[in-house]
KEDREN-560669 format. One record per residue: residue in three letters; x, y, z of N, C-alpha, C, O in turn. Coordinates in steps of 0.2 Angstrom, whole numbers, padded with zeros to 4 digits, always signed. Atoms other than C-alpha are relative to their C-alpha. Layout:
<bators>
ALAXYZXYZXYZXYZ/...
</bators>
This chain:
<bators>
UNK+0003+0006-0001-0270-0637+0592-0007-0001+0000-0010-0006-0003/UNK+0007+0000+0000-0288-0633+0594-0003+0000-0007-0008-0003-0009/UNK+0002+0000+0007-0289-0629+0575+0000-0007-0003-0005-0009-0007/UNK+0000+0007+0003-0284-0647+0571-0005-0004+0003-0008-0008-0001/UNK+0005+0004-0003-0296-0654+0583-0007+0002-0003-0011-0003-0004/UNK+0006-0002+0003-0310-0644+0576-0001-0002-0007-0007-0004-0009/UNK+0000+0003+0007-0306-0649+0559-0001-0008+0000-0005-0010-0004/UNK+0002+0007+0000-0306-0667+0564-0007-0002+0002-0010-0006-0001/UNK+0007+0001-0001-0323-0666+0572-0004+0002-0006-0009-0002-0007/UNK+0003-0001+0006-0329-0658+0557+0000-0005-0006-0005-0007-0009/UNK+0000+0006+0005-0323-0672+0546-0004-0006+0002-0007-0009-0002/UNK+0004+0006-0002-0331-0685+0557-0007+0002-0001-0011-0003-0003/UNK+0007-0002+0002-0347-0675+0556-0002-0001-0007-0007-0004-0009/UNK+0001+0001+0008-0346-0675+0537+0000-0007-0002-0005-0009-0006/UNK+0000+0007+0001-0342-0694+0537-0007-0003+0002-0010-0007-0001/UNK+0007+0002-0003-0358-0697+0548-0006+0002-0004-0010-0001-0006/UNK+0006-0003+0004-0369-0685+0538+0000-0004-0007-0005-0005-0010/UNK+0000+0003+0007-0363-0693+0521-0003-0007+0001-0007-0009-0003/UNK+0003+0007-0001-0367-0711+0528-0008+0000+0001-0011-0005+0000/UNK+0007-0001-0002-0384-0705+0534-0005+0002-0006-0010+0000-0007/UNK+0004-0003+0004-0390-0695+0520+0002+0000-0008-0002+0001-0012/UNK-0003-0001+0007-0379-0694+0504+0003-0006-0003+0008-0005-0007/UNK-0004+0006+0003-0374-0712+0500-0001+0000-0007-0007+0001-0010/UNK+0001+0001+0007-0371-0716+0482-0003-0007-0001-0002-0011+0003/UNK+0004+0006+0001-0383-0729+0475+0004-0006-0001+0002-0012+0001/UNK-0004+0006+0002-0369-0740+0468+0004-0002+0007+0008+0002+0009/UNK-0003+0003-0006-0363-0751+0483+0008+0000+0000+0011+0001+0005/UNK-0008+0000+0001-0345-0753+0476+0003+0007+0001+0008+0008+0004/UNK-0003-0007+0000-0342-0734+0474-0001+0002+0007+0003+0006+0010/UNK+0001-0002-0007-0350-0731+0491+0005-0003+0005+0007+0001+0009/UNK-0006+0003-0004-0338-0743+0499+0006+0003-0001+0010+0004+0004/UNK-0006-0004+0002-0324-0735+0490+0001+0006+0004+0006+0008+0006/UNK+0000-0007-0003-0329-0718+0496+0001-0001+0008+0005+0003+0011/UNK+0000+0001-0007-0331-0725+0514+0007-0002+0002+0010+0001+0007/UNK-0007+0002-0002-0314-0733+0514+0005+0006-0001+0009+0007+0004/UNK-0005-0006+0001-0305-0717+0507-0001+0005+0006+0003+0008+0008/UNK+0001-0005-0005-0314-0706+0520+0003-0003+0007+0006+0001+0010/UNK-0002+0003-0006-0310-0718+0534+0008+0000+0000+0011+0001+0006/UNK-0007+0000+0001-0292-0719+0528+0003+0007+0002+0008+0008+0005/UNK-0002-0007-0001-0290-0700+0528-0001+0002+0007+0003+0005+0010/UNK+0001-0002-0007-0298-0699+0546+0006-0003+0004+0008+0000+0009/UNK-0005+0003-0004-0285-0712+0552+0007+0004-0001+0011+0004+0003/UNK-0006-0004+0002-0271-0702+0543+0000+0006+0004+0006+0008+0007/UNK+0000-0006-0004-0276-0686+0551+0001-0001+0007+0004+0003+0010/UNK-0001+0001-0007-0277-0693+0568+0007-0002+0002+0010+0000+0007/UNK-0007+0002-0001-0260-0700+0566+0004+0007-0001+0009+0008+0003/UNK-0004-0007+0000-0254-0682+0561-0001+0004+0006+0004+0007+0009/UNK+0001-0003-0006-0262-0675+0576+0004-0003+0006+0007+0001+0010/UNK-0004+0003-0005-0253-0688+0587+0007+0002-0001+0011+0003+0004/UNK-0007-0002+0002-0237-0683+0578+0001+0007+0003+0007+0008+0006/UNK+0000-0007-0003-0240-0665+0583+0001+0000+0007+0005+0004+0010/UNK+0000+0000-0007-0243-0669+0601+0006-0003+0002+0009+0000+0007/UNK-0006+0003-0002-0228-0680+0602+0006+0005-0001+0011+0006+0003/UNK-0005-0005+0002-0217-0666+0594+0000+0005+0005+0005+0007+0008/UNK+0000-0005-0005-0224-0654+0606+0002-0002+0007+0005+0002+0011/UNK-0002+0003-0006-0221-0665+0621+0007+0000+0001+0010+0001+0006/UNK-0008+0001+0000-0203-0668+0616+0003+0007+0001+0008+0008+0004/UNK-0002-0007-0001-0201-0649+0614+0000+0002+0007+0004+0006+0009/UNK+0001-0002-0007-0208-0646+0631+0005-0003+0005+0006+0000+0010/UNK-0005+0004-0005-0197-0659+0640+0007+0003+0000+0010+0001+0004/UNK-0007-0002+0000-0181-0651+0634+0001+0007+0004+0006+0008+0006/UNK-0001-0006-0004-0185-0635+0644+0001-0001+0007+0002+0004+0011/
</bators>
């Protein structure tokens, strides 16, 4: 579980660094990159939540 959380923290850091230093000059493309990046972050947090619920369900059976 720690590996997923470290990866999520690294993705958030990459998102912040991109928005602070490496933005694309074209505003439309920059918005598209931000939307895709944020969508991937939400998808990944959903995946982490799925893993936690799966683990909780597994532990409750014991």
